[in-house]
KETORVO-286252 format. One record per residue: residue in one letter; residue number from 1; y, z, x of N, C-alpha, C, O in turn. Coordinates in steps of 0.1 Angstrom, whole numbers, plus 5000, padded with zeros to 4 digits. Layout:
- A_NUM_Y_Z_X_Y_Z_X_Y_Z_X_Y_Z_X $
...
end
This chain:
- M_1_5107_5045_5653_5115_5049_5643_5118_5064_5644_5109_5072_5646 $
- S_2_5131_5067_5644_5135_5081_5646_5133_5089_5634_5131_5084_5623 $
- R_3_5134_5102_5636_5133_5111_5624_5145_5109_5613_5142_5111_5602 $
- S_4_5156_5105_5617_5167_5102_5608_5165_5089_5600_5169_5088_5588 $
- E_5_5159_5079_5607_5156_5067_5601_5146_5069_5590_5148_5064_5579 $
- R_6_5136_5076_5592_5125_5079_5584_5130_5086_5571_5125_5083_5560 $
- H_7_5140_5094_5572_5145_5101_5560_5155_5092_5552_5158_5094_5541 $
- L_8_5160_5082_5559_5168_5072_5552_5160_5063_5542_5164_5058_5532 $
- V_9_5147_5060_5548_5138_5051_5540_5133_5057_5527_5132_5051_5517 $
- Q_10_5129_5070_5528_5123_5077_5518_5132_5077_5505_5126_5075_5494 $
- P_11_5144_5080_5505_5151_5081_5493_5151_5068_5485_5152_5068_5473 $
- K_12_5151_5057_5492_5150_5044_5485_5136_5042_5477_5136_5037_5466 $
- Q_13_5126_5046_5484_5113_5046_5478_5113_5055_5465_5109_5051_5454 $
- W_14_5118_5068_5468_5118_5078_5457_5127_5072_5445_5122_5074_5434 $
- F_15_5137_5066_5447_5146_5061_5437_5139_5050_5429_5140_5049_5417 $
- S_16_5132_5041_5436_5125_5030_5429_5113_5035_5421_5110_5029_5410 $
- K_17_5106_5045_5426_5095_5051_5419_5100_5058_5406_5095_5057_5395 $
- S_18_5111_5066_5408_5117_5073_5396_5122_5064_5386_5121_5067_5375 $
- L_19_5127_5053_5390_5133_5043_5381_5121_5036_5373_5122_5033_5361 $
- L_20_5111_5034_5380_5098_5028_5373_5093_5038_5363_5089_5035_5352 $
- I_21_5092_5051_5367_5086_5061_5358_5095_5063_5346_5090_5066_5335 $
- L_22_5109_5063_5348_5118_5064_5337_5117_5051_5327_5118_5053_5314 $
- F_23_5115_5040_5333_5114_5028_5324_5101_5029_5316_5101_5025_5304 $
- L_24_5089_5033_5323_5078_5034_5315_5078_5046_5305_5071_5045_5295 $
- F_25_5085_5056_5307_5087_5067_5297_5094_5062_5286_5091_5065_5274 $
- C_26_5105_5054_5288_5114_5048_5277_5104_5039_5269_5104_5041_5256 $
- I_27_5098_5031_5274_5089_5021_5267_5079_5029_5259_5078_5027_5247 $
- S_28_5073_5039_5265_5063_5047_5257_5070_5054_5245_5065_5056_5234 $
- A_29_5082_5059_5248_5089_5067_5237_5092_5058_5225_5091_5061_5214 $
- I_30_5097_5046_5229_5101_5036_5219_5088_5032_5210_5089_5032_5198 $
- T_31_5077_5030_5218_5065_5026_5210_5060_5036_5201_5056_5033_5190 $
- A_32_5060_5051_5206_5056_5060_5198_5065_5062_5186_5060_5065_5175 $
- L_33_5079_5061_5187_5088_5062_5176_5086_5051_5167_5087_5053_5155 $
- Y_34_5082_5039_5170_5079_5029_5162_5068_5031_5153_5069_5029_5141 $
- F_35_5056_5035_5159_5045_5038_5151_5046_5051_5142_5040_5051_5131 $
- Y_36_5054_5060_5146_5057_5072_5138_5065_5068_5126_5062_5072_5115 $
- S_37_5075_5059_5128_5083_5055_5117_5076_5046_5107_5079_5046_5095 $
- K_38_5066_5039_5112_5058_5031_5103_5049_5040_5095_5046_5036_5083 $
- S_39_5044_5051_5100_5035_5059_5092_5043_5067_5081_5037_5072_5072 $
- L_40_5056_5068_5083_5064_5075_5073_5068_5066_5061_5070_5072_5050 $
- I_41_5068_5053_5062_5072_5044_5052_5059_5041_5044_5049_5034_5049 $
- K_42_5059_5045_5031_5048_5042_5022_5053_5036_5010_5061_5043_5003 $
- I_43_5049_5024_5007_5053_5017_4995_5041_5017_4984_5030_5011_4985 $
- E_44_5045_5024_4973_5034_5025_4963_5040_5018_4950_5051_5018_4946 $
- A_45_5030_5011_4944_5033_5004_4931_5036_5015_4920_5030_5026_4919 $
- P_46_5046_5012_4911_5048_5022_4900_5036_5023_4891_5029_5013_4888 $
- K_47_5033_5035_4887_5022_5037_4879_5024_5032_4864_5034_5035_4858 $
- K_48_5015_5025_4860_5017_5020_4845_5010_5029_4836_5000_5035_4838 $
- D_49_5016_5030_4825_5010_5038_4813_5002_5029_4805_5008_5022_4797 $
- L_50_4989_5029_4806_4980_5020_4799_4976_5025_4786_4970_5018_4779 $
- G_51_4979_5037_4782_4976_5043_4769_4962_5049_4769_4956_5051_4780 $
- Q_52_4957_5051_4757_4944_5056_4755_4933_5046_4757_4935_5034_4756 $
- K_53_4921_5050_4760_4910_5042_4762_4904_5038_4749_4903_5047_4740 $
- I_54_4902_5024_4746_4897_5020_4734_4885_5011_4735_4882_5005_4746 $
- I_55_4877_5009_4725_4867_5000_4725_4869_4990_4712_4871_4994_4701 $
- I_56_4868_4977_4716_4869_4967_4705_4855_4961_4702_4849_4955_4711 $
- K_57_4851_4963_4690_4838_4956_4685_4841_4943_4679_4848_4942_4669 $
- L_58_4835_4933_4686_4838_4919_4681_4827_4915_4670_4817_4921_4670 $
- P_59_4830_4905_4662_4821_4901_4651_4807_4897_4657_4797_4898_4651 $
- S_60_4808_4892_4670_4795_4887_4676_4785_4899_4681_4774_4896_4685 $
- G_61_4791_4911_4679_4784_4923_4684_4787_4928_4697_4783_4939_4701 $
- D_62_4795_4920_4705_4799_4924_4719_4810_4935_4717_4816_4937_4707 $
- Q_63_4811_4942_4729_4821_4953_4729_4831_4950_4740_4827_4945_4751 $
- V_64_4843_4953_4739_4854_4951_4749_4859_4965_4752_4865_4971_4742 $
- F_65_4858_4970_4765_4864_4983_4769_4877_4981_4776_4878_4974_4786 $
- T_66_4888_4986_4769_4901_4983_4775_4910_4995_4772_4906_5006_4767 $
- Y_67_4923_4993_4774_4933_5004_4772_4942_4999_4760_4944_4987_4758 $
- E_68_4947_5009_4754_4956_5006_4742_4968_4997_4745_4972_4988_4736 $
- N_69_4975_4998_4756_4988_4991_4758_4984_4976_4763_4994_4968_4764 $
- L_70_4972_4973_4765_4969_4959_4769_4965_4951_4757_4964_4938_4758 $
- I_71_4964_4956_4745_4962_4949_4733_4975_4947_4725_4982_4956_4723 $
- V_72_4976_4933_4721_4988_4929_4716_4985_4922_4702_4975_4914_4702 $
- N_73_4993_4925_4692_4991_4919_4678_5002_4908_4677_5014_4912_4677 $
- E_74_4999_4895_4677_5009_4884_4675_5004_4875_4664_4993_4870_4664 $
- D_75_5013_4873_4655_5011_4864_4643_4997_4868_4636_4990_4859_4632 $
- G_76_4994_4881_4635_4982_4885_4628_4969_4884_4636_4959_4887_4631 $
- K_77_4971_4879_4649_4959_4878_4658_4960_4889_4668_4971_4894_4672 $
- L_78_4948_4894_4672_4946_4904_4682_4943_4897_4696_4934_4889_4697 $
- Y_79_4952_4901_4706_4950_4895_4719_4949_4906_4729_4956_4916_4728 $
- Y_80_4940_4904_4740_4940_4912_4751_4949_4905_4762_4945_4894_4767 $
- K_81_4959_4911_4767_4968_4906_4777_4966_4914_4790_4971_4925_4791 $
- G_82_4959_4908_4799_4957_4915_4812_4967_4909_4822_4977_4901_4819 $
- D_83_4965_4912_4834_4974_4908_4845_4973_4893_4847_4983_4886_4851 $
- R_84_4961_4887_4845_4959_4873_4849_4953_4865_4838_4953_4852_4839 $
- N_85_4949_4871_4826_4943_4863_4815_4946_4869_4802_4950_4881_4801 $
- T_86_4945_4861_4792_4947_4864_4778_4934_4861_4770_4929_4849_4771 $
- V_87_4929_4870_4763_4917_4869_4755_4919_4871_4741_4926_4881_4737 $
- D_88_4914_4861_4732_4916_4863_4717_4905_4872_4712_4893_4869_4713 $
- L_89_4909_4882_4707_4899_4892_4701_4901_4893_4686_4898_4904_4681 $
- T_90_4905_4883_4679_4907_4882_4665_4894_4885_4658_4884_4879_4662 $
- G_91_4895_4894_4648_4883_4897_4640_4877_4910_4645_4868_4915_4638 $
- G_92_4881_4915_4656_4875_4927_4663_4880_4939_4656_4891_4940_4651 $
- I_93_4872_4950_4657_4875_4963_4651_4879_4972_4663_4871_4974_4672 $
- V_94_4891_4978_4662_4895_4988_4673_4890_5002_4670_4893_5007_4660 $
- L_95_4882_5007_4679_4878_5021_4678_4884_5028_4690_4884_5024_4701 $
- I_96_4890_5040_4687_4897_5048_4697_4886_5058_4702_4884_5069_4695 $
- E_97_4880_5055_4713_4870_5063_4718_4871_5066_4733_4877_5057_4740 $
- E_98_4867_5076_4739_4867_5078_4753_4853_5071_4759_4842_5073_4754 $
- W_99_4856_5063_4770_4844_5058_4776_4846_5060_4791_4857_5062_4797 $
- D_100_4834_5059_4798_4834_5061_4812_4833_5049_4820_4832_5049_4832 $
end
């Protein structure tokens, strides 16, 4: 192989290596931008105003610790309406106190 033929072969190798490096760089840049954009998006639930902390003393002597806006008065009865359940608290005395 002559010197001129040797120089003709090297640019083809250099081109293929540079093309591979460029392709890997593009893939890594796309991956980095994907994870960066995922970290920017934050979905938060709206904050609910639950009201003051209250204690309800039931006729049986038990106590229910809850918030003011979760207690509903319907047809003269007192109900606790949570996210998943409803409890009848009729006959209980509502005390507005701070609890931990």
